[in-house]
C-alpha positions in Angstrom: 0.0 0.0 0.0 1.0 3.6 -0.4 1.5 5.7 2.8 3.1 8.7 4.3 6.2 7.3 6.1 8.0 9.0 8.9 11.6 7.7 9.3 12.9 10.3 11.7 11.8 13.4 13.6 12.0 16.7 11.8 10.2 19.3 9.7 7.5 18.6 7.1 10.2 17.6 4.6 10.8 14.3 6.5 7.4 13.0 5.4 7.9 10.6 2.5 5.2 9.2 0.2 6.1 5.6 -0.4 5.3 1.9 0.0 4.5 0.2 3.3 3.3 -3.4 4.1 -0.4 -4.0 3.9 -1.9 -4.4 7.4 -3.7 -7.7 8.4 -6.7 -7.8 10.7 -6.2 -9.4 14.0 -8.9 -10.8 16.3 -11.6 -8.2 16.8 -10.2 -6.0 14.0 -11.1 -5.0 10.5 -9.0 -3.7 7.6 -10.3 -0.4 6.3 -9.5 0.9 2.8 -9.0 4.5 3.7 -10.6 7.2 1.5 -9.8 10.3 3.6 -7.7 11.0 6.7 -7.7 14.1 8.9 -4.7 16.2 9.7 -4.5 17.2 13.4 -2.2 19.4 15.4 -1.1 16.3 17.3 0.3 15.0 14.0 3.0 17.6 13.5 3.9 17.4 17.2 4.6 13.7 16.8 6.5 14.4 13.6 8.8 17.0 15.2 9.4 14.9 18.3 7.0 16.7 20.6 4.3 14.0 20.9 3.4 12.5 24.2 4.0 8.9 23.0 7.3 7.3 22.0 7.6 6.9 18.3 9.1 3.8 16.7 10.4 4.2 13.1 9.3 3.8 10.4 6.0 5.3 11.6 2.7 6.3 9.8 0.9 9.2 11.3 -2.9 9.9 11.3 -5.6 9.3 13.9 -9.0 9.8 12.3 -10.3 8.7 8.9 -13.1 7.4 6.8 -13.2 4.5 4.4 -14.6 1.1 3.5 -14.2 -2.2 5.3 -12.2 -4.7 3.1 -11.4 -7.5 5.5 -12.6 -8.9 8.9 -10.6 -10.5 11.7 -11.8 -13.3 13.8 -14.8 -12.6 16.0 -16.0 -9.5 14.1 -19.8 -9.5 13.4 -20.7 -5.8 13.5 -19.4 -5.1 10.0 -19.1 -6.7 6.6 -16.8 -6.1 3.7 -18.0 -3.1 1.7 -19.4 -1.2 4.7 -18.6 2.5 4.8 -17.2 3.5 8.2 -15.3 6.2 10.0 -13.4 6.3 13.2 -10.4 7.3 15.4 -7.5 5.1 16.3 -7.0 4.2 19.9 -4.6 6.2 22.3 -1.0 5.8 21.3 -1.8 4.2 18.0 -1.7 5.9 14.6 -1.6 4.9 10.9 -4.3 6.7 9.0 -2.0 8.5 6.5 -2.2 5.3 4.3 -4.3 3.4 1.9 -5.2 0.8 4.5 -5.5 0.5 8.3 -6.1 -2.4 10.7 -8.2 -1.2 13.6 -10.5 -2.6 16.3 -14.0 -2.8 15.1 -15.2 -1.2 18.4 -13.6 2.1 17.4 -15.7 2.4 14.2 -19.1 3.7 13.3 -21.1 3.4 10.1 -20.8 6.4 7.8 -24.2 7.6 6.6 -24.5 7.8 2.8 -25.2 11.6 2.9 -21.9 12.2 4.6 -18.9 12.0 2.3 -15.6 10.4 3.3 -13.8 13.7 3.5 -16.5 15.2 5.7 -16.6 12.1 8.0 -12.9 12.2 8.5 -13.0 16.0 9.3 -15.5 15.6 12.2 -14.2 12.4 13.8 -11.5 13.4 16.2 -12.5 17.0 16.3 -16.0 16.1 17.3 -14.9 13.5 19.9 -12.6 16.0 21.5 -15.2 18.7 21.6 -17.8 16.3 23.1 -15.5 15.2 25.8 -14.3 18.7 26.6 -17.6 20.6 26.6 -20.1 18.0 27.7 -18.4 15.1 29.4 -15.6 16.9 31.2 -16.6 20.6 31.4 -20.3 19.8 31.9 -21.3 23.1 30.4 -24.8 24.2 31.3 -27.5 26.3 29.8 -27.1 30.0 30.7 -23.4 29.7 31.5 -20.7 31.7 29.7 -17.7 29.9 28.1 -14.6 31.4 26.4 -13.3 29.1 23.7 -9.7 29.9 22.7 -8.7 29.5 19.1 -12.3 29.5 17.7 -11.5 29.0 14.0 -9.8 25.6 14.5 -11.4 22.3 13.9 -12.0 21.3 17.5 -12.9 24.8 18.7 -15.3 25.3 15.8 -17.2 22.1 16.8 -17.1 23.2 20.4 -18.6 26.7 19.6 -21.5 25.0 17.9 -22.0 22.4 20.7 -21.8 25.1 23.4 -24.4 27.2 21.6 -26.6 24.1 21.2 -26.4 23.6 24.9 -27.6 27.1 25.6 -24.4 28.8 26.7 -23.2 32.3 26.0 -20.2 31.7 23.7 -17.1 34.0 23.5 -14.2 33.1 21.3 -10.8 34.3 20.2 -9.9 34.4 16.5 -8.1 36.6 14.0 -10.2 39.4 12.6 -10.3 37.5 9.2 -12.1 34.7 10.9 -14.7 36.7 12.9 -17.5 36.2 10.4 -16.7 32.4 10.3 -16.9 31.9 14.1 -20.0 34.0 14.3 -21.6 31.8 11.7 -20.7 28.8 13.9 -22.6 30.5 16.8 -20.2 32.6 18.7 -21.9 35.5 20.4 -18.7 37.5 20.6 -15.4 37.3 18.8 -12.2 38.8 20.1 -9.2 39.6 17.8 -6.3 37.9 19.7 -3.8 39.8 17.6 -5.0 43.3 18.5 -7.1 42.8 21.7 -6.3 41.5 25.1 -9.1 39.1 26.1 -8.2 39.4 29.8 -9.3 43.0 29.8 -12.5 42.3 27.8 -13.9 39.2 29.5 -14.5 38.3 33.1 -16.5 35.9 35.3 -16.6 33.1 32.8 -18.0 29.8 34.1 -15.7 27.9 31.8 -12.7 28.3 29.5 -11.9 25.8 26.8 -8.3 26.2 25.8 -7.2 24.7 22.4 -4.2 27.1 22.1 -2.1 26.4 25.2 1.2 28.0 26.3 0.8 31.5 27.8 -2.8 31.7 26.6 -3.7 29.1 29.1 -2.0 30.8 32.0 -3.7 34.1 31.1 -7.1 32.4 30.8 -7.2 31.9 34.5 -7.8 35.7 34.9 -11.2 35.5 33.2 -12.7 32.7 35.3 -15.1 33.2 38.2 -14.3 31.5 41.5 -15.3 27.9 41.1 -15.0 28.0 37.3 -13.5 25.4 35.1 -10.5 25.5 32.8 -10.7 22.6 30.3 -7.6 22.2 28.1 -6.3 20.1 25.3 -3.1 22.2 24.5 -0.7 22.3 27.5 0.6 25.3 29.4 4.3 26.1 29.3 6.6 23.4 30.6 7.2 23.8 34.3 4.3 26.2 34.9 1.7 25.8 37.5 -2.0 26.9 37.7 -2.0 30.5 39.2 -5.3 29.9 41.0 -6.5 27.3 43.4 -10.2 28.3 43.4 -10.9 26.9 39.9 -10.9 23.4 38.5 -8.3 22.5 35.9 -9.5 19.6 33.7 -8.1 17.7 30.8 -10.7 15.6 28.9 -9.8 11.9 28.5 -11.1 11.8 24.9 -11.9 8.1 24.9 -12.5 6.6 21.5 -15.6 4.6 21.1 -18.6 4.1 18.8 -21.0 5.8 21.1 -19.3 9.1 20.8 -19.0 8.8 17.1 -22.7 8.2 16.9 -23.3 11.2 19.1 -21.5 13.3 16.5 -23.7 11.9 13.8 -26.8 12.7 15.8 -25.7 16.3 16.3 -25.0 16.7 12.5 -28.3 15.1 11.6 -30.3 17.2 13.9 -28.7 20.4 12.7 -27.2 21.2 16.1 -23.7 21.4 14.4 -22.6 21.6 10.8 -19.5 20.6 9.0 -16.4 22.8 9.4 -14.6 24.6 6.6 -12.5 21.9 4.9 -9.3 22.2 2.9 -8.4 19.1 0.9 -4.9 17.8 0.0 -3.8 14.7 -1.8 -2.2 12.1 0.4 1.1 12.7 -1.4 0.9 16.4 -0.3 0.8 15.7 3.4 4.0 17.8 3.9 2.2 20.9 2.7 -0.8 20.2 4.9 1.6 19.9 7.8 3.1 23.3 7.0 -0.3 24.9 7.1 -1.3 23.0 10.3 1.9 24.0 12.1 1.4 27.7 11.2 -1.7 27.5 13.4 -3.4 30.0 11.1 -6.1 27.9 9.5 -9.8 27.7 9.4 -11.6 24.5 10.1 -10.0 21.2 9.1 -7.3 19.9 6.8 -8.1 16.5 5.2 -5.9 14.2 3.0 -7.8 12.5 0.2 -6.4 9.0 -0.1 -8.4 7.5 -3.0 
């Protein structure tokens, strides 16, 4: 099969399009012929050596995808060859930047016909992460106020819509060029992070969802009310400590399972959320997609079209 192969840590130029062995389905697994794979910020962090898991080379990146089941391992009865599915690899496991992937059947959900493979790949991990952060971990309630950092990104864009669906007042940070976009997603207020200081414009938030990290996370504590929650998926600076003890600091576990994937589909089908802006790349152009992802100045999701 063709795949994007990582043989060492480095910049986008270390990503090589080449041949890799076809995977074989083990017990409880299926082989998926991948049609589309999402590009996430975690991918370039693994590529440059900053991921949270050890990397064994050669390595294939990629966590969420959409495709068609082509082979079944022993004990699999939930799917048949030819079924269209989408899913997210388990923690510490990657491999979606490829034409084929062996994965536990429990981590897959059926892709509805009305959702294309590119669209399904775009919402899989972003949707899971937003669900775990906003609902399962942050437990955002109707009438509360949430500040979502980095609103134009894939996870944050899904989170804005979910928070609005839950009845919250939604504030977000984004470049001025993305203000119309985040407002269309449901943001009640957009702050230009390049020219405005959110700590002087926002106060008494019930919750902050931080997708940016570093100093932004530390500054976010200033806008929380006593007893508020800071939920994060991007870390604060190494060696730093929360500057307040009267708020909860929470990291969502983002467990992969079919139930959460089906919740994403329900939200899409009900109109509570809509698809993000999507930029498409050929699988062979993964390096260029990484350059855009690493710049952190993007709107919505980047997706590799595999076939």
